[in-house]
N, CA, C and O atoms as CSV, one atom per row, in Angstrom:
chain,resi,resn,atom,element,x,y,z
A,1,MET,N,N,12.947,-17.975,20.088
A,1,MET,CA,C,14.033,-17.921,19.131
A,1,MET,C,C,13.500,-17.755,17.709
A,1,MET,O,O,14.076,-17.013,16.913
A,2,LEU,N,N,12.451,-18.411,17.400
A,2,LEU,CA,C,11.866,-18.302,16.073
A,2,LEU,C,C,11.349,-16.884,15.816
A,2,LEU,O,O,11.426,-16.384,14.693
A,3,ARG,N,N,10.825,-16.245,16.852
A,3,ARG,CA,C,10.332,-14.878,16.673
A,3,ARG,C,C,11.455,-13.919,16.306
A,3,ARG,O,O,11.285,-13.077,15.424
A,4,SER,N,N,12.586,-14.035,16.963
A,4,SER,CA,C,13.684,-13.109,16.668
A,4,SER,C,C,14.210,-13.313,15.247
A,4,SER,O,O,14.546,-12.341,14.570
A,5,ARG,N,N,14.284,-14.547,14.795
A,5,ARG,CA,C,14.729,-14.783,13.421
A,5,ARG,C,C,13.750,-14.170,12.424
A,5,ARG,O,O,14.165,-13.566,11.435
A,6,THR,N,N,12.482,-14.322,12.675
A,6,THR,CA,C,11.477,-13.766,11.783
A,6,THR,C,C,11.577,-12.250,11.745
A,6,THR,O,O,11.475,-11.644,10.679
A,7,ARG,N,N,11.775,-11.645,12.890
A,7,ARG,CA,C,11.882,-10.193,12.950
A,7,ARG,C,C,13.130,-9.703,12.203
A,7,ARG,O,O,13.051,-8.722,11.464
A,8,VAL,N,N,14.243,-10.346,12.375
A,8,VAL,CA,C,15.468,-9.965,11.660
A,8,VAL,C,C,15.266,-10.129,10.161
A,8,VAL,O,O,15.697,-9.285,9.375
A,9,PHE,N,N,14.617,-11.203,9.770
A,9,PHE,CA,C,14.357,-11.426,8.349
A,9,PHE,C,C,13.517,-10.292,7.777
A,9,PHE,O,O,13.769,-9.835,6.662
A,10,ARG,N,N,12.536,-9.842,8.521
A,10,ARG,CA,C,11.701,-8.738,8.038
A,10,ARG,C,C,12.513,-7.464,7.853
A,10,ARG,O,O,12.325,-6.748,6.870
A,11,ILE,N,N,13.417,-7.174,8.790
A,11,ILE,CA,C,14.240,-5.966,8.676
A,11,ILE,C,C,15.152,-6.056,7.462
A,11,ILE,O,O,15.262,-5.087,6.711
A,12,VAL,N,N,15.799,-7.177,7.254
A,12,VAL,CA,C,16.676,-7.362,6.097
A,12,VAL,C,C,15.872,-7.264,4.814
A,12,VAL,O,O,16.314,-6.652,3.842
A,13,ARG,N,N,14.715,-7.857,4.811
A,13,ARG,CA,C,13.876,-7.827,3.614
A,13,ARG,C,C,13.457,-6.403,3.275
A,13,ARG,O,O,13.458,-6.032,2.102
A,14,ARG,N,N,13.102,-5.606,4.261
A,14,ARG,CA,C,12.722,-4.219,4.018
A,14,ARG,C,C,13.895,-3.412,3.472
A,14,ARG,O,O,13.715,-2.602,2.563
A,15,SER,N,N,15.083,-3.619,4.010
A,15,SER,CA,C,16.229,-2.845,3.543
A,15,SER,C,C,16.557,-3.167,2.088
A,15,SER,O,O,17.021,-2.287,1.364
A,16,ARG,N,N,16.335,-4.378,1.647
A,16,ARG,CA,C,16.569,-4.721,0.235
A,16,ARG,C,C,15.616,-3.966,-0.669
A,16,ARG,O,O,16.020,-3.514,-1.741
A,17,THR,N,N,14.363,-3.816,-0.268
A,17,THR,CA,C,13.416,-3.101,-1.120
A,17,THR,C,C,13.784,-1.633,-1.222
A,17,THR,O,O,13.556,-1.021,-2.266
A,18,PHE,N,N,14.351,-1.043,-0.165
A,18,PHE,CA,C,14.748,0.354,-0.236
A,18,PHE,C,C,15.919,0.548,-1.185
A,18,PHE,O,O,16.001,1.586,-1.842
A,19,LYS,N,N,16.812,-0.400,-1.275
A,19,LYS,CA,C,17.986,-0.264,-2.136
A,19,LYS,C,C,17.617,-0.232,-3.608
A,19,LYS,O,O,18.369,0.306,-4.421
A,20,ARG,N,N,16.480,-0.795,-3.961
A,20,ARG,CA,C,16.082,-0.798,-5.367
A,20,ARG,C,C,15.698,0.583,-5.858
A,20,ARG,O,O,15.877,0.891,-7.036
A,21,PHE,N,N,15.181,1.410,-4.987
A,21,PHE,CA,C,14.679,2.711,-5.404
A,21,PHE,C,C,15.636,3.814,-4.983
A,21,PHE,O,O,15.509,4.398,-3.907
A,22,MET,N,N,16.587,4.080,-5.850
A,22,MET,CA,C,17.508,5.179,-5.638
A,22,MET,C,C,17.121,6.273,-6.629
A,22,MET,O,O,16.842,5.992,-7.795
A,23,TYR,N,N,17.105,7.494,-6.171
A,23,TYR,CA,C,16.672,8.615,-6.989
A,23,TYR,C,C,17.893,9.425,-7.408
A,23,TYR,O,O,18.715,9.801,-6.573
A,24,THR,N,N,18.004,9.684,-8.689
A,24,THR,CA,C,19.144,10.395,-9.237
A,24,THR,C,C,18.715,11.775,-9.707
A,24,THR,O,O,17.850,11.905,-10.574
A,25,VAL,N,N,19.328,12.808,-9.126
A,25,VAL,CA,C,19.175,14.173,-9.619
A,25,VAL,C,C,20.370,14.398,-10.537
A,25,VAL,O,O,21.520,14.266,-10.117
A,26,TYR,N,N,20.091,14.738,-11.792
A,26,TYR,CA,C,21.175,14.820,-12.773
A,26,TYR,C,C,21.167,16.161,-13.483
A,26,TYR,O,O,20.132,16.814,-13.614
A,27,ILE,N,N,22.350,16.555,-13.937
A,27,ILE,CA,C,22.516,17.776,-14.710
A,27,ILE,C,C,23.170,17.402,-16.026
A,27,ILE,O,O,24.253,16.818,-16.053
A,28,LEU,N,N,22.501,17.745,-17.113
A,28,LEU,CA,C,23.007,17.477,-18.458
A,28,LEU,C,C,23.410,18.785,-19.119
A,28,LEU,O,O,22.848,19.838,-18.818
A,29,ARG,N,N,24.380,18.718,-20.015
A,29,ARG,CA,C,24.786,19.871,-20.817
A,29,ARG,C,C,24.636,19.497,-22.281
A,29,ARG,O,O,25.026,18.404,-22.692
A,30,SER,N,N,24.077,20.395,-23.059
A,30,SER,CA,C,23.921,20.167,-24.489
A,30,SER,C,C,25.286,20.217,-25.168
A,30,SER,O,O,26.089,21.110,-24.898
A,31,VAL,N,N,25.539,19.261,-26.043
A,31,VAL,CA,C,26.807,19.226,-26.780
A,31,VAL,C,C,26.848,20.356,-27.810
A,31,VAL,O,O,27.878,21.008,-27.978
A,32,ASN,N,N,25.725,20.586,-28.499
A,32,ASN,CA,C,25.677,21.612,-29.548
A,32,ASN,C,C,25.493,23.025,-29.005
A,32,ASN,O,O,25.917,23.991,-29.639
A,33,TYR,N,N,24.865,23.156,-27.837
A,33,TYR,CA,C,24.625,24.451,-27.198
A,33,TYR,C,C,25.172,24.392,-25.768
A,33,TYR,O,O,24.404,24.161,-24.834
A,34,PRO,N,N,26.472,24.593,-25.576
A,34,PRO,CA,C,27.109,24.369,-24.270
A,34,PRO,C,C,26.560,25.217,-23.121
A,34,PRO,O,O,26.757,24.860,-21.959
A,35,ASN,N,N,25.886,26.314,-23.407
A,35,ASN,CA,C,25.305,27.126,-22.335
A,35,ASN,C,C,23.967,26.574,-21.842
A,35,ASN,O,O,23.439,27.048,-20.837
A,36,ARG,N,N,23.421,25.587,-22.531
A,36,ARG,CA,C,22.115,25.036,-22.196
A,36,ARG,C,C,22.280,23.857,-21.245
A,36,ARG,O,O,22.979,22.892,-21.556
A,37,LEU,N,N,21.626,23.939,-20.072
A,37,LEU,CA,C,21.661,22.870,-19.076
A,37,LEU,C,C,20.271,22.293,-18.892
A,37,LEU,O,O,19.269,22.968,-19.127
A,38,TYR,N,N,20.221,21.050,-18.473
A,38,TYR,CA,C,18.948,20.400,-18.143
A,38,TYR,C,C,19.109,19.742,-16.771
A,38,TYR,O,O,20.071,19.011,-16.540
A,39,ILE,N,N,18.176,20.000,-15.873
A,39,ILE,CA,C,18.183,19.418,-14.531
A,39,ILE,C,C,16.977,18.505,-14.429
A,39,ILE,O,O,15.856,18.922,-14.722
A,40,GLY,N,N,17.194,17.262,-14.015
A,40,GLY,CA,C,16.097,16.312,-13.932
A,40,GLY,C,C,16.252,15.341,-12.774
A,40,GLY,O,O,17.253,15.340,-12.058
A,41,LEU,N,N,15.217,14.507,-12.617
A,41,LEU,CA,C,15.152,13.518,-11.549
A,41,LEU,C,C,14.625,12.220,-12.136
A,41,LEU,O,O,13.649,12.229,-12.887
A,42,THR,N,N,15.265,11.099,-11.799
A,42,THR,CA,C,14.831,9.813,-12.324
A,42,THR,C,C,15.288,8.683,-11.404
A,42,THR,O,O,16.146,8.874,-10.542
A,43,THR,N,N,14.699,7.503,-11.605
A,43,THR,CA,C,15.161,6.303,-10.909
A,43,THR,C,C,16.000,5.423,-11.829
A,43,THR,O,O,16.687,4.517,-11.356
A,44,ASP,N,N,15.956,5.677,-13.133
A,44,ASP,CA,C,16.734,4.902,-14.098
A,44,ASP,C,C,17.449,5.875,-15.032
A,44,ASP,O,O,16.900,6.282,-16.057
A,45,PHE,N,N,18.671,6.242,-14.672
A,45,PHE,CA,C,19.365,7.294,-15.409
A,45,PHE,C,C,19.703,6.908,-16.844
A,45,PHE,O,O,19.522,7.715,-17.756
A,46,GLU,N,N,20.190,5.691,-17.060
A,46,GLU,CA,C,20.583,5.302,-18.421
A,46,GLU,C,C,19.398,5.389,-19.379
A,46,GLU,O,O,19.534,5.886,-20.497
A,47,LYS,N,N,18.252,4.911,-18.944
A,47,LYS,CA,C,17.044,4.953,-19.773
A,47,LYS,C,C,16.630,6.402,-20.051
A,47,LYS,O,O,16.217,6.735,-21.162
A,48,ARG,N,N,16.744,7.248,-19.041
A,48,ARG,CA,C,16.345,8.649,-19.193
A,48,ARG,C,C,17.292,9.395,-20.137
A,48,ARG,O,O,16.842,10.228,-20.924
A,49,LEU,N,N,18.582,9.112,-20.070
A,49,LEU,CA,C,19.534,9.765,-20.968
A,49,LEU,C,C,19.280,9.374,-22.418
A,49,LEU,O,O,19.380,10.212,-23.313
A,50,VAL,N,N,18.954,8.116,-22.652
A,50,VAL,CA,C,18.608,7.667,-24.005
A,50,VAL,C,C,17.363,8.410,-24.487
A,50,VAL,O,O,17.293,8.811,-25.649
A,51,ALA,N,N,16.387,8.596,-23.610
A,51,ALA,CA,C,15.163,9.326,-23.978
A,51,ALA,C,C,15.489,10.768,-24.349
A,51,ALA,O,O,14.922,11.296,-25.305
A,52,HIS,N,N,16.380,11.407,-23.623
A,52,HIS,CA,C,16.768,12.788,-23.949
A,52,HIS,C,C,17.479,12.848,-25.292
A,52,HIS,O,O,17.224,13.758,-26.082
A,53,ASN,N,N,18.354,11.907,-25.564
A,53,ASN,CA,C,19.155,11.968,-26.785
A,53,ASN,C,C,18.423,11.473,-28.029
A,53,ASN,O,O,18.851,11.775,-29.143
A,54,THR,N,N,17.337,10.726,-27.875
A,54,THR,CA,C,16.580,10.262,-29.037
A,54,THR,C,C,15.412,11.181,-29.379
A,54,THR,O,O,14.741,10.973,-30.390
A,55,GLY,N,N,15.162,12.189,-28.555
A,55,GLY,CA,C,14.098,13.141,-28.864
A,55,GLY,C,C,12.752,12.784,-28.275
A,55,GLY,O,O,11.738,13.322,-28.719
A,56,SER,N,N,12.699,11.902,-27.298
A,56,SER,CA,C,11.429,11.533,-26.669
A,56,SER,C,C,10.911,12.614,-25.725
A,56,SER,O,O,9.714,12.667,-25.443
A,57,SER,N,N,11.786,13.458,-25.246
A,57,SER,CA,C,11.399,14.536,-24.337
A,57,SER,C,C,11.239,15.824,-25.142
A,57,SER,O,O,12.115,16.171,-25.934
A,58,LEU,N,N,10.135,16.527,-24.945
A,58,LEU,CA,C,9.834,17.699,-25.770
A,58,LEU,C,C,10.868,18.811,-25.643
A,58,LEU,O,O,11.328,19.341,-26.654
A,59,TYR,N,N,11.239,19.173,-24.417
A,59,TYR,CA,C,12.192,20.269,-24.239
A,59,TYR,C,C,13.576,19.885,-24.737
A,59,TYR,O,O,14.223,20.642,-25.461
A,60,SER,N,N,14.009,18.729,-24.351
A,60,SER,CA,C,15.407,18.385,-24.592
A,60,SER,C,C,15.707,17.988,-26.036
A,60,SER,O,O,16.876,17.982,-26.421
A,61,LYS,N,N,14.723,17.662,-26.837
A,61,LYS,CA,C,15.033,17.235,-28.201
A,61,LYS,C,C,15.581,18.379,-29.058
A,61,LYS,O,O,16.308,18.133,-30.021
A,62,ARG,N,N,15.241,19.629,-28.720
A,62,ARG,CA,C,15.748,20.764,-29.482
A,62,ARG,C,C,17.245,20.955,-29.310
A,62,ARG,O,O,17.920,21.468,-30.203
A,63,TYR,N,N,17.766,20.540,-28.155
A,63,TYR,CA,C,19.158,20.802,-27.835
A,63,TYR,C,C,20.005,19.532,-27.759
A,63,TYR,O,O,21.124,19.573,-27.249
A,64,SER,N,N,19.502,18.429,-28.247
A,64,SER,CA,C,20.248,17.168,-28.170
A,64,SER,C,C,21.403,17.191,-29.166
A,64,SER,O,O,21.338,17.931,-30.148
A,65,PRO,N,N,22.419,16.435,-28.956
A,65,PRO,CA,C,22.654,15.431,-27.920
A,65,PRO,C,C,23.101,16.062,-26.598
A,65,PRO,O,O,23.620,17.177,-26.562
A,66,TRP,N,N,22.883,15.315,-25.522
A,66,TRP,CA,C,23.218,15.740,-24.172
A,66,TRP,C,C,24.324,14.861,-23.608
A,66,TRP,O,O,24.455,13.690,-23.964
A,67,GLU,N,N,25.123,15.455,-22.712
A,67,GLU,CA,C,26.125,14.682,-21.985
A,67,GLU,C,C,25.986,14.988,-20.497
A,67,GLU,O,O,25.559,16.076,-20.109
A,68,LEU,N,N,26.346,14.034,-19.693
A,68,LEU,CA,C,26.221,14.170,-18.247
A,68,LEU,C,C,27.306,15.097,-17.697
A,68,LEU,O,O,28.492,14.920,-17.977
A,69,GLU,N,N,26.887,16.074,-16.920
A,69,GLU,CA,C,27.834,16.941,-16.210
A,69,GLU,C,C,28.077,16.397,-14.811
A,69,GLU,O,O,29.224,16.208,-14.406
A,70,THR,N,N,26.998,16.143,-14.069
A,70,THR,CA,C,27.117,15.591,-12.720
A,70,THR,C,C,25.792,14.958,-12.318
A,70,THR,O,O,24.751,15.243,-12.910
A,71,HIS,N,N,25.840,14.105,-11.314
A,71,HIS,CA,C,24.621,13.513,-10.785
A,71,HIS,C,C,24.787,13.260,-9.296
A,71,HIS,O,O,25.899,13.086,-8.796
A,72,ILE,N,N,23.660,13.243,-8.601
A,72,ILE,CA,C,23.630,13.008,-7.166
A,72,ILE,C,C,22.584,11.934,-6.919
A,72,ILE,O,O,21.442,12.066,-7.359
A,73,VAL,N,N,22.965,10.873,-6.218
A,73,VAL,CA,C,22.070,9.755,-5.958
A,73,VAL,C,C,21.598,9.831,-4.507
A,73,VAL,O,O,22.406,9.949,-3.585
A,74,LEU,N,N,20.283,9.763,-4.320
A,74,LEU,CA,C,19.676,9.854,-2.987
A,74,LEU,C,C,18.702,8.701,-2.770
A,74,LEU,O,O,18.102,8.193,-3.716
A,75,LYS,N,N,18.556,8.298,-1.512
A,75,LYS,CA,C,17.616,7.221,-1.196
A,75,LYS,C,C,16.193,7.735,-1.009
A,75,LYS,O,O,15.234,7.022,-1.305
A,76,ASP,N,N,16.050,8.940,-0.532
A,76,ASP,CA,C,14.735,9.473,-0.185
A,76,ASP,C,C,14.147,10.276,-1.345
A,76,ASP,O,O,14.792,11.186,-1.865
A,77,LYS,N,N,12.946,9.943,-1.739
A,77,LYS,CA,C,12.312,10.597,-2.875
A,77,LYS,C,C,12.030,12.069,-2.602
A,77,LYS,O,O,12.253,12.915,-3.468
A,78,GLU,N,N,11.544,12.377,-1.413
A,78,GLU,CA,C,11.225,13.763,-1.079
A,78,GLU,C,C,12.484,14.642,-1.082
A,78,GLU,O,O,12.450,15.776,-1.560
A,79,THR,N,N,13.568,14.126,-0.558
A,79,THR,CA,C,14.824,14.880,-0.559
A,79,THR,C,C,15.313,15.111,-1.984
A,79,THR,O,O,15.796,16.196,-2.308
A,80,ALA,N,N,15.190,14.108,-2.824
A,80,ALA,CA,C,15.598,14.244,-4.227
A,80,ALA,C,C,14.733,15.285,-4.940
A,80,ALA,O,O,15.250,16.100,-5.704
A,81,GLU,N,N,13.428,15.262,-4.695
A,81,GLU,CA,C,12.540,16.253,-5.314
A,81,GLU,C,C,12.852,17.662,-4.818
A,81,GLU,O,O,12.827,18.617,-5.594
A,82,ASP,N,N,13.146,17.790,-3.522
A,82,ASP,CA,C,13.508,19.102,-2.977
A,82,ASP,C,C,14.802,19.616,-3.585
A,82,ASP,O,O,14.913,20.800,-3.901
A,83,LEU,N,N,15.787,18.730,-3.753
A,83,LEU,CA,C,17.055,19.133,-4.355
A,83,LEU,C,C,16.864,19.557,-5.804
A,83,LEU,O,O,17.428,20.563,-6.233
A,84,GLU,N,N,16.083,18.809,-6.557
A,84,GLU,CA,C,15.820,19.183,-7.956
A,84,GLU,C,C,15.141,20.552,-8.023
A,84,GLU,O,O,15.528,21.401,-8.826
A,85,ARG,N,N,14.143,20.763,-7.190
A,85,ARG,CA,C,13.422,22.032,-7.160
A,85,ARG,C,C,14.379,23.180,-6.793
A,85,ARG,O,O,14.314,24.259,-7.381
A,86,TYR,N,N,15.266,22.935,-5.817
A,86,TYR,CA,C,16.228,23.962,-5.407
A,86,TYR,C,C,17.188,24.296,-6.539
A,86,TYR,O,O,17.447,25.472,-6.793
A,87,LEU,N,N,17.721,23.289,-7.223
A,87,LEU,CA,C,18.672,23.544,-8.306
A,87,LEU,C,C,18.034,24.299,-9.467
A,87,LEU,O,O,18.732,24.980,-10.219
A,88,LYS,N,N,16.728,24.186,-9.621
A,88,LYS,CA,C,16.032,24.907,-10.682
A,88,LYS,C,C,15.676,26.339,-10.273
A,88,LYS,O,O,15.293,27.149,-11.117
A,89,SER,N,N,15.803,26.651,-8.975
A,89,SER,CA,C,15.508,28.006,-8.497
A,89,SER,C,C,16.690,28.928,-8.791
A,89,SER,O,O,17.747,28.460,-9.215
A,90,GLY,N,N,16.526,30.209,-8.575
A,90,GLY,CA,C,17.573,31.181,-8.861
A,90,GLY,C,C,18.830,30.958,-8.033
A,90,GLY,O,O,19.927,30.875,-8.586
A,91,SER,N,N,18.687,30.859,-6.722
A,91,SER,CA,C,19.870,30.679,-5.876
A,91,SER,C,C,20.461,29.279,-6.053
A,91,SER,O,O,21.677,29.101,-5.968
A,92,GLY,N,N,19.610,28.295,-6.297
A,92,GLY,CA,C,20.098,26.938,-6.533
A,92,GLY,C,C,20.880,26.838,-7.832
A,92,GLY,O,O,21.885,26.130,-7.905
A,93,PHE,N,N,20.422,27.543,-8.852
A,93,PHE,CA,C,21.129,27.526,-10.131
A,93,PHE,C,C,22.486,28.216,-10.003
A,93,PHE,O,O,23.469,27.778,-10.600
A,94,ALA,N,N,22.534,29.300,-9.221
A,94,ALA,CA,C,23.811,29.978,-8.977
A,94,ALA,C,C,24.761,29.049,-8.230
A,94,ALA,O,O,25.946,28.987,-8.558
A,95,PHE,N,N,24.254,28.323,-7.226
A,95,PHE,CA,C,25.065,27.347,-6.497
A,95,PHE,C,C,25.564,26.263,-7.447
A,95,PHE,O,O,26.730,25.873,-7.396
A,96,LEU,N,N,24.687,25.787,-8.300
A,96,LEU,CA,C,25.039,24.751,-9.270
A,96,LEU,C,C,26.191,25.200,-10.157
A,96,LEU,O,O,27.163,24.466,-10.338
A,97,LYS,N,N,26.085,26.391,-10.701
A,97,LYS,CA,C,27.131,26.886,-11.595
A,97,LYS,C,C,28.443,27.139,-10.865
A,97,LYS,O,O,29.517,26.945,-11.435
A,98,LYS,N,N,28.367,27.573,-9.602
A,98,LYS,CA,C,29.583,27.904,-8.865
A,98,LYS,C,C,30.256,26.687,-8.250
A,98,LYS,O,O,31.485,26.622,-8.216
A,99,ARG,N,N,29.473,25.708,-7.758
A,99,ARG,CA,C,30.038,24.619,-6.972
A,99,ARG,C,C,29.977,23.242,-7.624
A,99,ARG,O,O,30.834,22.405,-7.340
A,100,LEU,N,N,29.012,22.977,-8.475
A,100,LEU,CA,C,28.834,21.626,-9.004
A,100,LEU,C,C,29.359,21.431,-10.421
A,100,LEU,O,O,29.660,20.307,-10.820
A,101,LEU,N,N,29.469,22.499,-11.171
A,101,LEU,CA,C,29.923,22.363,-12.557
A,101,LEU,C,C,31.387,22.773,-12.691
A,101,LEU,O,O,31.855,23.657,-11.973
A,102,PRO,N,N,32.112,22.131,-13.609
A,102,PRO,CA,C,33.498,22.523,-13.812
A,102,PRO,C,C,33.585,23.912,-14.429
A,102,PRO,O,O,32.734,24.308,-15.226
A,103,ARG,N,N,34.609,24.632,-14.054
A,103,ARG,CA,C,34.787,25.980,-14.606
A,103,ARG,C,C,35.364,25.883,-16.009
A,103,ARG,O,O,36.352,25.190,-16.252
A,104,VAL,N,N,34.728,26.589,-16.914
A,104,VAL,CA,C,35.148,26.557,-18.311
A,104,VAL,C,C,35.865,27.817,-18.701
A,104,VAL,O,O,36.288,27.957,-19.849
């Protein structure tokens, strides 16, 4: 009986550690340059958005301030990286503009 409790505890404990690491693929739009988009990946979105808007990021400081267009939260890091890479590709960017962003 003690073994089964220990095993269940280990499974619950592992699932809690996975919940801490959620990966967010996000799309930002520049307020001053509405045609300019930024696609990124992070585990702490609020902190990353502040970094974009304060000029800590080299690319994004030229077009700041930024606002969130959409975001997708994933548990698996590899899947999140693959999605970010796809959205930055030609066909992924076309999909993004057609399906994920509001029509203006």
